[in-house]
N, C-alpha and C positions, 0 to 999 in steps of 0.2 A: 478459430476461435478455439482461445487455450481455455477451459473449463473445471473447475475443480475447488475444494476449498481453500480460507486461507492461510497462508503460510505452505504451501506444495512448489513454490520456487516457481509459479507460472511465472508471472514479471519479468523476472529473468532471464526465464527463457524467451520469453515474449522479445522483452531488447537485445536479445541475443543473435534471434531469427531476423528483427528488424535491420541490425547491424549488417549479418551476412548478405541479407536480399539486396541491399546498398552497396556492399564492397564490389567494387569494380573488377576484380576477380571472380567474383563469384564461387567465393570458400566459404565451406565453417567445418570449426569455428571460422570467421571473419578473421582478413587475413593481417589485418594490422598493419598494412605500412603504406595503402593504395591513399589516395588523396579523401574516398568518401571514408573511410578506419580513422583515418586522421582528426574530420572532424568529430567521429562519434567515438573519439576514445573514452569520452567519460561513461558509454554505454556499454564499453565492451571491459572495461573495468570499473566497476561504481567501487568506491570507497565505504560508503557506509548503506545510502538512499539510494540507489538510482534512480529515483522518478526526481532526488532533490537535482540532482546532474541534469537529468531532462530538460528543467526546463530552464539552465544556462545553455543549452546547444544552439547551434545556428546551422541548419542545412539545407540545401536548395532542393532536395529531394525528399525531405521528409518532415511530415506532418505529426500532429496528433491532439488526442481533445482527451483534456485530464478532467473528472469532476473535481468540480467545483461545489463546495458545500452540498456534499453529497447528490451533486446531482450535476447530468452534461445535457446542455441547454441546443437547442435546435442553432443558434447562432455559431457554436462549436462545429457541429456539424457542418454545415454550409460551409464554412472555411476550409475543414478537410474535403470537401468534394469540391472545392475552386482548386486545393493546390492539387489534388490527385488529375487534375484535367489541363493541367499544366505541361509539358513535356521535359523529360529529368535535366537536368544541367551537367551534373557529373558523374551521375551514375545512372545503371543501366536499367534502371524502375523509379517511379515515385511509390514509396510505402507510407501507410498512415497507421496510429497506434491510436487504438481506441481505450481508455482504459479507467475505471472498472465497465465496462459495455452494459452492464445489468442497473447503472445509474444514469445511463439513458434516457431521459422523459420521453412521455410517448411521442411528441411531437416531433422530437428527436430522432428514434426508432424509424418513424413513419418518411421520414426526410431523407434516411438513408436507402431505403430500398430500392429506389429506382438504380441507383448507383452498386449496390449487391448484386442485381439481377443482371445489370450489363455495363461493367466497372470500363474506364476507361484502360486502351493499351499499354502493355507494360505498368500496371499498378497493381499494388499489392495494400490491404488491408488488415493488420493484423488487432485481434481484440482480444482482452481477458476479459472472463468473466468470473463472478464467485457463486454466481446463485443465477444458473441457467433460467429456473423460474421466471424470472424478472424481465424475459424479453418474449416478444409480444412471437407467435408461430410464425408470421410471417419474416420476419427476420430469420428466425432458427432455422426456417427450411432453407434458407438462403447460404446458410454457412457452412464450412467443412472445421467439425469439431473436433479438436482433441483433448480428452478427459485426462485431467493431472489429477491420481492419487497424492494422500498428504504424506509430506514426509516424516522418517519411522527416528528415533532417537538419535540411532548412530549420525543419520545422517544429515541431523542436522547439528548436533556436536561437531561434523566434521566442514558444515557448512558455515557453523560461527565462532566456532572455536570455544564455544561454553561448555563443558563437564560438569556442569553441579547439576545432577538429573531432577531437584525441586523448581529450578528457574526453566528447565525447559520443558519440564509438566506444564508449570505457570505460563508459558509465552509460544504452546507449541503451534498457536492459531496463527504465529507469525516468525519466519525464521527472519526478517528484516526488522523486526522488533529486537530478535535475540542478537543478531549482528549488532544494531544500534548501541545494544548497553555495553555489550564486549568493547565496542569504543570510549564508552560513555559511562563507564560504571558509578558514577553519582548517579545515576535514572535509580539507580535499584537502592543505593544508599539513603535517596531522599525517599522511596516508598517505604522501608524500613523506620525512618527516621519519624515519617508522618504516623506513624502507629505505637509509638513510645511516646508517654507524657514528657519524659528529662530532655529528651532529642526534637519534640514538636516543631520548637521555635525557631531554632536555625534550618530546620528541614523545611519549614512553611517558607521562608526567605528565600533560599535555596529553589525552590519551587517554583516562585515569580519568577525567576529568572534563564524561566527553560523555553522551548518553544512551545506551540501546541501540539504539537505530536508527542513530542517529550512527555510534556504535561499528562497528554492523554493516555500515556504507556504508566505515568508514576501512579494513575488513579486506576489503572486495571489490575497493575500488581498489588498494592494496596485491598480492593475489593475480594482479589484472589486470598490473601493470605485472612480476611475478614471469612470467606466462604470456607475456609479449612479451621477455623475457630469453631464456624456455628458445624462441623460436622464432628471435632472433637469434642464441644461439649454439649453435643446436642442442644445446641440454646439457639432459638429460630431468631433472636435478637441482633446478633452479629451479621446472619447471612437480611435481613431487612437493610441493616447499615452497607453492605455490599452493593444492594444493589441500588441503594441512595449514591452511594458511591460514581458508582458507575453512571449512574443520570447526570452527575455534576457534564460529566464528558461534555453534553448538550450547551454548557455555559462559555466552553473554553473559545477564546479566541475573541471574544466582544468587548474586552476590557475591563471585565470583571475580576477582582480577589478573589481565589478561588479558596484559599486559605481558608480563610475564615468559616465557610460554611463548612469547609471537613473539622472545623472544631465542636460546630453544632451535632454533625452528625455521632462525630464519638465519644464526644462530652460524657455522654449517660454512661459509657465504658468505665471513664475515667473516674 
């Protein structure tokens, strides 16, 4: 299990590890040429979000359980267990990824215990955890854990290609978010526009066109800007608005228009 704070590069390392275990040459980094590596090209060379590529991949010896609505359910873990019980088709091993492991509910964790205790031959389970304290002690005791420290500013700049120190500080918690903004700068433009009365209408229209993850990034950036104002002006009202903006994230993906709620939260400032 790779554990550590968000933004420490755990998922990228985990996906590369999975690719190497499945590589028929058993090389690290993966060779990139064998049949297995060709199937996993989206993992080895992710463009923006490797998890998005993960959902589109099809490899007979690779399975995964990814959190859905902040939870990994027992039926997802049972599918992983069933897959690991089959013989490898093109690779020399079966590999499963669980991400993030700390979002397995208690039933899912208990269902996994026996497999962790006695895994099928030639099988590996790679887990990524942002908060190891959320895992049962019985699960933790059966894992080999590698701690991943947070990335420094220079590492984040090298990984994402972003040189803006202010943006690095705001999104330090997620290297993938920084990389996403590098690839799609309109996310940052919308976040800035939502905080400016003259640009709000256009920014709110563009906001509704973003996918849920991108909208969440915008809300986070906007809340960080409000927190900065709270610190500079020593006005707690900005801090309250920042918290209210963050709480809107819970309503994303439910078919609701969020922009009008942002107006209500910021209206007093206007």
